[in-house]
C-alpha positions, 0 to 999 in steps of 0.5 A: 617542482613546487613543494606542497605546504605542510599545513595543506597536506595535513588538511587534505589527510584530515578531509580524507579521513573524515570522508572515510568515516562518513562512508562507514556510518552512512551520514552526509557531510558537505564536500564528501557526501555520496550521490543519493542516487548512486546504484539506484534505478535512476528515477530519483533524478527525474522530475516529480511528474516523470516519477509518478508516471514511472511508479504508476506503470510499474504498479500496473505491470506488477502481477500482485501486491500486498496493501495495508493501512487505513483509508477514509471514505465518506467519513468512515475509516476502513482498515485494509489488509489485502493481497491483490492480483489481476483476477481477484484478491483476499484479506480483511477489512475492519470498519467501526470495530467490526472486521470481515474477510473478503475473497474475490475469484474472478467475478465471484465475491465472498464475504466472511464474518461472525454473527455480530457482523450480521446483527443477529445475536442473542444476549450471550453473543450467539448468532440467531436465525440467519446469523447463526447459519452465516457465522464464520462462513463464506457468504457469496455476495450476489452481483446485484446486491449493494454490498457487491459494489461496496466491497468488490472495489477492495479486491480490485487491484487496478481500481484501487491503485488507480484511485489511490496513487493519484496526488492532488495539486502541483507535483514536487520532489520531497527528498530522499527517504527510506522505507523498511530499509529500502531507499526511496524518493518522495513526491508530494502534491500541493506541497504535501497537502495533496498527499505524498508518495514514497517510490522505491529507488531499488529494483522496479520503481514501485510505490511503497508508502502513500499518505493521502490528501486531507488526512484520508489515510496512509497505506503501505505497499509491499510484496510486489510480484509475490504470488499467492494462492487464490481459489474459491472456498469449499462448498462446505464453507460457503452459503449462497443466499441467492439474489440478496444478502440478509439484512440485520 
């Protein structure tokens, strides 16, 4: 039997000890790093195009999602905090320092804001005229009013996700990352100039974080599949303005 040189034995023992330390602290080391896809849903090993296809399918199949972050559209920045499901959604939108609530149940869209949103306040900031009546109320938005088309999209899960989850340019993988303690694989469009998307490697391959192309905003997706109540407001809380909302 050939004897193993003592120096080689010491090197082997030292390497094993180092690898044990690496596993404990979760770091990586050449020669003993763990497979970043071990114990995951496997999408991290796929080409970028297939990862995008898988995450879009997962997002489309989920019943609900909580979406938050900034979206830049037509030169205006919107801060979104919306919970969405197939038949509607609720939450808030902030633009140019003004925040208003949105609630859609089926085809019925409601907007809730203070008197300042409606643009009719006195010197003391109190609503006057129509603004006083609308202050803090759920205002039913007529489907023929321009505001319906402008705001209903913020409450439509399929419309929002279809538009947001599109990366531009050639898709590439951009390494393994982590979002709120969840391991992710990142894909990029146009080497990052076309946006980046972090996809969960745990459970369903849901999108978790999006950086839009051209600095058009960043969004976080969470609470996939977590149900929430959605119902029309009480009549006492609602104002129906008929065919057209009042203008400021």
